[in-house]
C-alpha positions as CSV (number, residue, x, y, z in Angstrom):
1,X,116.5,100.1,134.7
2,X,113.1,102.2,135.1
3,X,111.0,102.2,132.3
4,X,109.2,105.6,131.2
5,X,106.4,104.1,129.8
6,X,103.3,102.9,131.5
7,X,102.1,99.4,130.4
8,X,99.6,100.9,128.3
9,X,101.9,103.1,126.2
10,X,104.1,100.0,126.0
11,X,101.3,98.1,124.7
12,X,100.2,100.7,122.4
13,X,104.0,101.0,120.9
14,X,104.2,97.1,120.2
15,X,100.5,97.9,119.0
16,X,101.9,100.6,116.2
17,X,105.0,98.3,115.4
18,X,102.7,95.6,114.4
19,X,100.2,97.8,112.7
20,X,103.4,99.5,110.7
21,X,104.8,95.9,109.7
22,X,101.5,94.4,108.3
23,X,101.5,96.7,105.3
24,X,105.7,95.7,105.0
25,X,108.2,93.3,105.5
26,X,110.1,95.6,106.8
27,X,110.7,95.3,110.5
28,X,110.7,97.8,113.7
29,X,112.0,97.6,117.1
30,X,112.0,99.8,120.1
31,X,115.2,100.0,122.8
32,X,115.1,101.6,125.9
33,X,117.4,102.6,128.4
34,X,118.5,104.6,131.3
35,X,121.9,106.1,129.8
36,X,123.6,105.8,126.5
37,X,127.4,103.8,127.9
38,X,128.8,105.4,124.8
39,X,129.4,109.3,124.0
40,X,127.4,109.0,120.7
41,X,123.7,107.1,121.0
42,X,124.4,106.7,117.2
43,X,127.3,104.3,118.1
44,X,125.3,102.6,120.7
45,X,122.0,102.4,118.3
46,X,124.2,100.5,116.1
47,X,125.5,98.1,119.1
48,X,122.4,97.5,120.0
49,X,121.0,96.7,116.4
50,X,123.8,94.0,115.7
51,X,123.1,92.5,119.1
52,X,119.7,91.9,118.6
53,X,120.3,90.6,115.2
54,X,118.6,92.9,113.3
55,X,121.3,92.6,110.5
56,X,119.8,89.6,109.9
57,X,116.5,89.8,107.9
58,X,116.1,88.7,104.3
59,X,116.1,92.2,102.9
60,X,118.1,94.3,105.4
61,X,115.1,96.4,106.2
62,X,115.2,96.7,110.2
63,X,115.1,99.9,111.7
64,X,115.7,100.2,115.3
65,X,114.5,103.3,117.5
66,X,117.4,103.8,120.2
67,X,116.2,105.8,123.5
68,X,118.4,106.2,126.8
69,X,115.8,108.3,128.0
70,X,117.7,109.5,131.3
71,X,120.4,110.7,129.7
72,X,118.2,112.4,126.9
73,X,119.6,110.5,123.8
74,X,117.6,109.0,121.0
75,X,118.8,107.7,117.5
76,X,117.2,106.2,114.7
77,X,119.1,103.6,112.5
78,X,118.2,101.6,109.4
79,X,120.0,98.8,107.9
80,X,121.8,98.6,104.6
81,X,118.6,97.9,102.5
82,X,116.2,100.7,103.6
83,X,119.2,103.3,104.1
84,X,119.6,102.5,100.0
85,X,116.0,103.0,99.6
86,X,114.9,106.4,101.7
87,X,115.5,109.9,100.8
88,X,118.6,111.1,102.0
89,X,117.4,113.3,104.7
90,X,114.6,110.8,106.0
91,X,116.5,109.7,108.9
92,X,117.2,113.4,110.1
93,X,113.2,114.4,109.5
94,X,112.1,111.5,111.4
95,X,114.6,112.1,114.5
96,X,113.6,115.5,114.4
97,X,109.9,114.5,114.4
98,X,110.3,112.3,117.4
99,X,112.5,114.6,119.4
100,X,109.4,117.5,118.5
101,X,107.5,115.2,121.0
102,X,110.4,114.2,123.4
103,X,110.8,117.7,124.4
104,X,107.6,117.8,126.2
105,X,108.5,114.5,127.6
106,X,105.7,112.8,125.8
107,X,108.2,109.7,124.8
108,X,105.3,107.5,123.9
109,X,103.7,109.5,121.7
110,X,107.1,110.7,119.5
111,X,108.3,106.8,119.2
112,X,104.6,106.3,117.8
113,X,104.9,109.2,115.4
114,X,108.0,107.9,114.3
115,X,107.1,104.5,114.0
116,X,104.3,105.4,111.6
117,X,106.4,107.4,109.5
118,X,109.0,104.5,109.4
119,X,106.3,102.0,108.3
120,X,104.9,104.3,105.8
121,X,108.6,104.4,103.9
122,X,109.3,100.9,104.5
123,X,105.6,100.2,103.0
124,X,106.6,102.1,100.0
125,X,110.1,100.3,99.1
126,X,109.6,97.2,100.6
127,X,105.8,96.3,100.2
128,X,104.4,93.2,102.0
129,X,103.7,90.2,100.3
130,X,101.5,87.6,101.6
131,X,103.4,84.6,100.0
132,X,106.8,85.1,101.4
133,X,106.5,87.6,104.2
134,X,106.9,86.8,107.9
135,X,107.6,88.3,111.2
136,X,111.3,88.1,111.2
137,X,112.0,90.2,114.6
138,X,110.3,90.4,118.0
139,X,107.9,93.5,118.1
140,X,108.2,93.8,121.6
141,X,110.3,96.8,123.0
142,X,113.9,95.7,124.5
143,X,115.5,97.2,127.4
144,X,118.8,97.9,129.2
145,X,121.8,96.0,128.1
146,X,121.2,93.7,125.2
147,X,123.0,90.3,124.5
148,X,123.1,88.6,121.0
149,X,120.5,86.2,119.9
150,X,122.0,83.2,118.1
């Protein structure tokens, strides 16, 4: 797999995830692939979400940004907990905001903006609790095909 991000962009995305998660119990991941192996990127995002065990957070408040950058396919999905909390148009609004940057091939900028938007919603509905919160999912970006983590 080729990585569309520079080392600096990748580090900035991981830092954006960390900054978003400081204020919430929610969890954010980014997954990049060259090509989407399914016709619908949302279906592939759901597969990756499961492969990364993102459904195992205590409050079911994980969010995945999925990008198959060479085939220009993108999806953002959240687990049941956040889906029940955010406004109905939240995912579509977030997706469109990110895609605005992607259309100019500003992948890192689009993802960073989306991460900030999601972080604000997660903070609103799932505020950080120093007594009980822990980082439940790896903040690093995952690449290519995924394998389940037990």
